[in-house]
C-alpha positions in Angstrom: -38.8 258.6 58.4 -35.9 260.8 57.8 -35.3 262.1 54.3 -31.5 261.9 54.8 -29.8 259.5 52.4 -28.1 256.4 53.7 -24.6 257.1 54.7 -21.6 254.8 54.5 -18.7 255.3 56.9 -15.6 256.5 55.1 -13.2 253.8 53.9 -16.0 251.1 53.8 -17.6 249.8 50.6 -21.4 250.0 50.3 -23.3 246.9 51.4 -25.0 244.8 48.8 -28.4 246.2 47.9 -27.8 249.5 49.8 -28.9 252.6 47.8 -25.9 254.6 46.6 -26.1 258.3 45.6 -26.1 258.5 41.8 -26.9 262.1 40.9 -28.9 265.1 42.2 -30.9 267.4 39.9 -33.0 270.3 41.4 -32.8 269.1 44.9 -34.1 265.6 44.0 -31.7 262.7 44.7 -31.7 259.6 42.5 -30.2 256.4 43.8 -29.2 253.0 42.3 -28.6 249.7 44.0 -25.1 248.2 43.7 -25.0 244.4 43.6 -21.9 242.3 43.7 -21.4 239.6 41.0 -20.3 236.2 42.2 -16.6 235.5 42.3 -15.4 233.3 39.5 -12.2 231.4 38.7 -11.5 233.9 35.9 -11.5 236.7 38.5 -8.9 234.9 40.5 -6.6 234.1 37.6 -7.1 237.1 35.3 -3.9 238.8 36.7 -1.8 235.6 36.6 0.3 234.7 33.6 1.0 231.0 34.1 -2.6 229.8 33.6 -2.4 231.1 30.1 0.3 228.4 29.3 -2.5 225.9 29.3 -3.9 227.2 26.1 -1.0 225.6 24.3 -2.6 222.2 23.9 -5.7 223.6 22.3 -3.6 225.8 20.0 -1.6 222.8 18.9 -4.7 220.9 17.8 -5.6 223.4 15.1 -5.8 221.5 11.8 -3.4 223.7 9.9 -0.8 223.3 12.6 -1.2 219.6 12.6 -0.8 219.5 8.8 2.4 221.6 9.1 3.7 219.2 11.7 2.9 216.2 9.5 4.7 217.8 6.6 7.7 218.5 8.8 7.9 214.9 10.0 7.5 213.5 6.5 10.1 215.9 5.0 12.6 215.1 7.7 12.0 211.4 7.2 12.5 211.6 3.5 15.7 213.6 3.7 17.1 211.2 6.4 16.1 208.2 4.4 17.7 209.5 1.2 21.0 210.4 2.9 21.0 207.0 4.6 20.5 205.2 1.3 23.3 207.2 -0.3 25.7 206.6 2.5 24.7 202.9 2.8 24.0 203.3 6.5 20.9 201.8 8.3 20.4 205.0 10.3 20.4 208.4 8.5 22.1 211.5 9.9 18.9 213.1 11.2 17.8 210.0 13.0 21.3 209.7 14.5 21.3 213.3 15.7 17.8 212.9 17.1 18.8 209.7 19.0 21.8 211.5 20.4 19.7 214.6 21.5 17.1 212.4 23.1 19.7 210.4 25.0 21.5 213.5 26.2 18.3 215.2 27.2 17.2 212.3 29.3 20.6 212.3 31.1 20.2 216.1 31.7 16.7 215.7 33.1 17.8 212.9 35.4 20.8 214.9 36.6 18.6 217.9 37.4 16.1 215.8 39.4 15.5 217.9 42.6 15.2 214.7 44.7 18.9 213.8 43.9 20.5 216.5 41.8 24.0 215.8 40.3 25.6 218.9 39.0 28.6 217.1 37.6 26.3 214.8 35.5 24.3 217.8 34.4 27.3 219.6 33.1 28.5 216.4 31.3 25.1 215.9 29.8 25.1 219.5 28.3 28.6 219.0 26.9 27.5 215.7 25.4 24.5 217.4 23.9 26.4 220.2 22.2 29.9 218.9 21.7 30.6 215.2 22.3 27.4 213.8 20.7 27.7 215.9 17.5 31.4 215.0 17.2 30.5 211.3 17.5 27.8 211.6 14.8 30.2 213.5 12.6 32.8 210.8 12.9 30.3 208.2 11.7 29.5 210.0 8.4 30.6 213.6 8.4 29.5 214.5 4.9 25.9 213.3 5.4 25.7 215.3 8.7 27.0 218.5 7.1 24.6 218.1 4.3 21.5 216.9 6.2 21.7 219.1 9.3 21.4 222.5 7.5 18.5 221.2 5.4 16.8 219.8 8.5 17.2 223.2 10.3 15.7 225.0 7.2 12.6 222.7 7.3 12.3 223.2 11.1 12.7 227.0 10.8 10.1 227.4 8.0 7.3 225.1 9.3 8.1 225.8 12.9 7.7 229.5 12.4 4.5 228.9 10.5 3.1 227.0 13.4 4.3 229.6 15.9 2.8 232.5 13.9 -0.6 230.9 13.7 -0.6 230.1 17.4 0.4 233.6 18.4 -2.2 235.3 16.2 -4.9 233.2 17.8 -3.4 233.5 21.3 -2.7 237.3 21.3 -5.2 238.7 18.8 -8.0 236.1 18.7 -7.3 236.0 15.0 -7.2 232.9 12.8 -5.1 233.6 9.7 -5.2 231.1 6.9 -2.5 228.5 6.4 -1.2 230.4 3.3 -0.7 233.6 5.4 1.2 231.9 8.1 3.3 229.9 5.7 3.9 233.0 3.7 5.1 234.8 6.8 7.5 231.9 7.6 8.9 231.6 4.1 9.7 235.3 3.9 11.6 235.0 7.2 13.2 231.6 6.8 16.7 232.9 6.9 16.2 234.7 10.2 14.6 231.7 11.8 17.3 229.4 10.4 20.0 231.7 11.7 18.3 231.9 15.2 18.4 228.1 15.4 21.8 227.6 13.8 24.1 230.5 15.0 24.3 229.4 18.7 25.2 225.8 17.6 27.7 227.2 15.2 29.3 229.4 17.9 29.7 226.5 20.2 31.2 224.4 17.4 33.7 227.1 16.5 34.7 227.7 20.1 35.2 224.0 20.5 37.5 223.9 17.4 39.5 226.8 18.9 39.9 225.0 22.2 41.1 221.9 20.3 43.6 223.9 18.4 44.7 225.5 21.6 45.3 222.1 23.2 47.1 220.7 20.2 49.3 223.6 19.2 49.9 225.4 22.5 49.5 223.1 25.5 51.3 220.2 23.8 54.3 222.2 22.7 57.4 222.9 24.8 57.7 226.5 26.1 54.3 227.4 24.5 52.5 225.4 27.1 53.8 227.8 29.8 52.3 230.7 27.8 49.1 228.7 27.4 49.0 228.0 31.2 49.3 231.8 31.9 46.3 232.6 29.7 44.3 229.5 30.7 42.1 231.8 32.9 40.9 233.4 29.7 40.1 230.0 28.3 38.0 229.2 31.4 36.1 232.5 31.1 35.2 231.7 27.5 34.2 228.2 28.6 31.9 229.7 31.2 30.3 232.0 28.7 29.8 229.0 26.3 28.3 226.9 29.1 25.8 229.7 29.9 25.0 229.9 26.3 24.5 226.1 26.0 22.2 226.0 29.1 20.2 229.0 27.8 19.8 227.4 24.4 18.7 224.1 26.0 16.1 226.0 28.1 14.9 228.4 25.4 15.4 226.9 22.0 11.7 226.3 21.6 11.1 230.0 22.0 13.3 231.1 19.1 10.7 230.6 16.4 8.2 232.3 18.7 10.5 235.3 18.9 10.6 235.5 15.1 6.9 235.1 14.8 6.0 237.6 17.5 8.6 240.4 16.8 9.4 239.9 13.1 12.9 239.9 14.5 16.2 239.0 12.7 18.3 236.1 13.9 20.5 238.1 16.3 17.6 240.0 17.8 15.7 236.8 18.4 18.7 235.1 20.1 19.4 238.2 22.2 15.8 238.4 23.4 15.4 234.7 24.3 18.8 234.5 26.0 18.0 237.7 28.0 14.7 236.4 29.2 16.0 233.0 30.2 19.0 234.5 32.1 16.9 237.3 33.7 14.2 234.9 34.9 15.8 231.4 35.1 13.4 230.2 37.9 10.3 231.3 36.0 11.7 229.7 32.8 12.1 226.4 34.6 8.6 226.6 36.2 7.0 227.4 32.8 8.9 224.6 31.1 7.8 222.1 33.8 4.2 223.2 33.5 4.4 222.8 29.7 5.9 219.4 30.2 3.1 218.3 32.5 0.5 219.7 30.1 2.2 217.9 27.2 2.2 214.5 29.0 -1.5 214.8 29.9 -2.5 216.1 26.4 -0.4 213.6 24.5 -1.7 210.7 26.6 -5.3 211.7 25.8 -4.6 212.2 22.1 -2.7 208.9 21.9 -5.4 207.0 23.8 -8.1 208.3 21.5 -6.1 207.3 18.4 -5.4 203.8 19.7 -8.9 203.4 21.0 -10.1 204.1 17.4 -7.6 201.5 16.0 -8.8 198.9 18.5 -12.4 199.7 17.7 -11.8 199.2 14.0 -9.9 196.0 14.4 -12.5 194.5 16.8 -15.4 195.2 14.5 -13.9 194.7 11.0 -11.5 191.9 12.0 -8.8 193.6 9.9 -5.4 193.1 11.7 -3.8 196.4 12.5 0.0 196.8 12.6 1.5 196.8 16.1 -1.7 195.5 17.6 -2.5 191.9 18.5 -4.6 190.1 15.9 -8.4 190.2 16.4 -9.5 188.3 19.5 -5.9 187.5 20.3 -6.6 188.4 23.9 -8.9 185.4 24.1 -6.1 183.0 23.2 -5.0 180.7 26.1 -1.8 178.7 26.4 -2.1 175.0 27.4 1.0 172.8 27.4 2.7 175.0 24.8 -0.1 174.8 22.3 -2.4 177.7 21.4 -6.1 177.1 21.5 -8.9 179.4 20.6 -10.9 180.3 23.7 -13.7 182.0 21.8 -14.5 184.0 18.7 -12.0 185.7 16.5 -10.6 184.6 13.2 -12.1 182.2 10.7 -11.9 178.4 11.4 -9.6 177.9 8.4 -7.1 180.3 10.0 -7.2 179.0 13.5 -4.7 176.3 13.1 -2.1 178.7 11.6 -2.9 181.2 14.3 -2.5 178.5 17.0 0.8 177.5 15.6 2.0 181.0 15.8 0.8 181.4 19.4 2.5 178.1 20.3 5.7 179.3 18.7 5.6 182.6 20.6 4.9 180.8 23.8 7.8 178.4 23.2 10.2 181.2 22.3 9.2 183.5 25.1 7.2 185.8 22.9 3.9 187.5 23.7 0.6 187.8 21.9 1.6 191.4 21.0 4.5 190.0 18.9 2.0 189.3 16.1 1.8 193.0 15.2 4.3 192.9 12.4 3.2 192.8 8.8 5.1 189.5 8.2 3.4 187.8 11.1 0.0 189.0 10.0 0.5 188.0 6.4 1.7 184.5 7.6 -1.3 184.1 9.9 -3.9 185.2 7.4 -2.2 183.9 4.2 -5.2 181.8 3.5 -7.7 184.7 3.2 -7.3 185.5 -0.5 -4.6 186.4 -3.1 -4.9 190.2 -2.5 -4.9 190.1 1.3 -1.2 191.0 1.6 -1.7 194.0 -0.6 -4.7 195.1 1.3 -2.7 195.0 4.5 -0.2 197.3 3.0 -2.9 199.8 2.1 -4.5 199.5 5.5 -1.1 200.1 7.1 -0.8 203.3 5.1 -4.0 204.7 6.5 -3.3 203.6 10.1 0.2 205.0 9.7 -1.3 208.4 8.9 -3.5 208.3 12.0 -0.5 207.3 14.2 1.5 210.1 12.6 -1.0 212.6 13.8 -0.1 211.7 17.3 3.5 212.6 16.7 2.4 215.7 14.8 0.5 216.8 17.9 3.8 216.6 19.8 5.6 218.7 17.2 2.8 221.3 17.1 2.7 221.5 20.9 6.5 222.1 21.0 6.3 225.2 18.8 3.0 226.5 20.2 4.1 226.2 23.8 7.4 227.8 23.1 5.7 230.8 21.4 3.2 231.3 24.3 6.1 231.0 26.9 8.0 233.6 25.0 5.2 236.1 25.2 4.7 235.5 29.0 8.4 235.8 29.7 8.6 239.0 27.6 5.8 240.5 29.7 7.6 239.6 32.9 11.0 241.0 31.9 10.1 243.9 29.6 6.6 244.7 30.8 5.2 244.4 27.2 1.7 243.0 27.2 1.4 239.4 26.0 -1.4 240.4 23.6 1.0 242.6 21.6 2.7 241.0 18.6 4.0 242.4 15.3 1.3 242.7 12.6 2.2 243.2 9.0 0.8 246.2 7.1 -0.2 246.3 3.5 1.6 243.1 2.5 -0.9 241.0 4.4 -4.1 243.1 4.1 -6.2 239.9 4.2 -5.2 239.5 7.8 -6.8 242.7 8.9 -10.4 241.6 8.9 -9.4 238.6 11.1 -8.0 240.7 13.9 -10.3 241.5 16.8 -9.4 245.0 17.9 -10.9 244.4 21.3 -8.4 241.6 21.9 -5.5 243.9 21.6 -7.0 246.8 23.5 -5.7 247.4 27.0 -8.0 245.9 29.8 -8.1 249.3 31.5 -9.1 251.3 28.4 -12.0 253.7 28.8 -15.3 252.9 27.1 -15.4 254.5 23.7 -11.6 254.9 23.6 -10.0 254.0 20.2 -8.4 250.6 20.2 -4.7 250.4 19.0 -4.3 250.0 15.3 -3.7 246.2 14.8 -2.3 246.7 11.3 0.7 248.8 12.4 4.0 247.4 13.7 4.3 247.1 17.4 7.5 247.8 19.4 
């Protein structure tokens, strides 16, 4: 046998198990075998950004973020209810604004359907979202809107920033700050977050008022309308700028609190960053938003299914009627000649006649078994139970309402978590700044330092033994 070492042709990697020269000392040559590790899904996706979006659902399920979301929903509901009672209106200003936003958003999504896009309807939907809809709500009760909307935006800014801050610390640094730390961060920066959410809306409102004044005072006046026609090109330029801003706000508003939480930015810096990223990468923004939407639909379906499965399980075993669910064993009720009969099991014999009468009434009036989910129907059906049964139903409704509220809270938490993660990924695409880099406070939040994993913020290509970046210092 030849003592010559195995040679590998230039430009070709060594084969698996082939001895590879390692070092030579005093004429002796030592070799080591190189083995290839199996290819994994992580190896294929480690350089991709979009798979990291799918961490948003897990981040949204953190207990502290769900609690913040519940507090936000409850606070908004109380403010809306109070203003509604004061104004004597059935629907408060916040609910009116939310209904308007949801309606306009649905129109915008339908208009942008790639199967049959309608650009005219898309533009009309955006104007309805930012101009026509708010004007209609203002006309209904202007003082409640002017009072309720700023308060609502303050609540969204504070609790939304707290949710985004906690999600970013876990996503970028593998750190889990306490709820007091994230809430403290958000309360100290509430004005910046409030400004980031409010200033674009205020700018559109002021520009709309200027256009209204232009139409009334210039275009409707003799001689002046000629001057107005000459400068109408400038009006169109301003309108185009406003339209770009409205589309950018619609596409990136969920990232504004993420910009505040990631950069410790002021309102203008956060708006500038988000608008710049959306305009620089509109296609990637749309793709990321669609992926977040698909992720949300799947995750929300799972969460809601689990909650309602729990409610069905409790009702089926305890025979306690749950609000918005058919009564126990109602699915076993059959209709025969307009009369309800009990097909098997269910409620007590003393209650079957009352229940059958309600089933017959629903059948006669075109109702369904599910119509018995209201408190009044349940109290009427089960009125013979005992004297305190009606009160017990109210207490049960409170606890089941809390469980149902958690489903909505997950949606709110996902909105802010997904927006924060999307902000970091777009920032890396546009600015080249690593998505694991976020602003970390110094001495003011020293308790956060032990929670930070330095290895999580180190560059992947850092040499072994190299010092990791200081996680306590501010990042660019």
